C-alpha angles and dihedrals in degrees: 000000000000120000109224127196115253128217133200109239091219142304097269105062115127088241131012108288120193120175130190110248088237116051136166126263111213104197093100092055089062086072094264107193092336141038116266113195115232091244091055091046093053092045089053093050090046091051090054092050092046088054092056100265111148104166118077123186125198141148141204090249096060101097091336092280100334095107093048093051092047092047090049092052091052093046089053087056095045095045119255093243091059098062143042123227133203122190135162143246136203100071116088119195120219131178114252142165113278092252091061096056116117121246099255132168090242122097130209091022125157122261097269137127129214121243112194110218124161095167124113093265091043094054092045094047092046091052093049092048091051092052089054094048091045090044091222135122096230145005123217101220127028117192129190099237119232094335109169090004116151091194089062103036101035101224138048096242095055091043094050090048089064091053089053090049091052093054104027098042100044104262093125090046089055091052089050092050093050089052095045090051089049092238084128128022099212138018131205145121134273114215144145097236127067091203089065091050090053091050091051093046090055090054103044146006109268127176099207147351131217105219117192107211118321093112107065141114085278099043131040104155094124085074087071095075115318102072092044087053091050090053091048093048096039094243119159125220124219103198127206132169097047089157093053087242093305121329097089089053099042098033123226096319125148110285093017112164126231115184090349094304134089107283118251121241089253092056091043092052093047090050091050090055092048089048092051091055090048092049089052088059096042089246122135115237093236091051092054091044094056098039094048093062094057093054092078110089093221091060107089102170137012117210113199112181128229137184099192136035091247090058090054091050091048092050092048093050087061088071095049096091124036115239109245118251090234090069093058090045091052093048089052094047090052092050093246095117129038114260092229095052109118110242104169137259100356099074105009 
């Protein structure tokens, strides 16, 4: 078993909350894009645990409950006291006729539809439903899922309306009450856009944010204002999407994905240049991609996903050897990495 470093989420959690710096992202185990048999799902979760992972992230959306149920089954095997769990609120799942199901990227899912509800009752009900699916008495981190997220809602007006619902209709109050009663240790939001996180942080006291992508070898815009604000306010980041949905894992191959779409020639060329610097230092591109994200002090846990035990093993081997400081220095000198991106001992 690997021994992973642990980080405190922050100093305001309702109970001490330590997370392993490498966690597990559970979207894939909701049958994302392809069916994952239950036996494979449990073997994958077991491989993560056997490699020292102790933080598991899931959500009602992932397979319309499939990921939460699978995570809960594994947690029951590991021992609830041995792991931390983050899940999400704001999507309620209701039974429906097959023809009313949404077009989602998950396969083999139950006949259910999603009801978005960031009100007081919506957050409370979502939390209760998650506890039942997970078959646990508590979760450690509860995140308002995709609130204010353009990627999810398609236009700014609809996205902003969900933020107003969270604050004007009691959703944020529900999160606060759950934390104050110690039913959860930390509250936050899980979104695809750092700008939304910054907006939320200016309106309420959050402990953490799950940011999918946005801080990677190809993107460092959160350094502009959001990450400095997180450091000032002692807010932790759970980071997903370190591979930008594919290209930083596969490299600039034909059909490589960037933000779930085919990468542009500009992104392909930038990735080629980053990969060339990595090759010069005998470092694999995915290794640099994963390790880079953890060098920022606001990032408390990285949650790469996996859909098979081998994928877990491959991810974990990328942490076996530390990336040399000279690689980060060369990326900066060639203008491929922001000069103010934290990269460890050399300049900190």
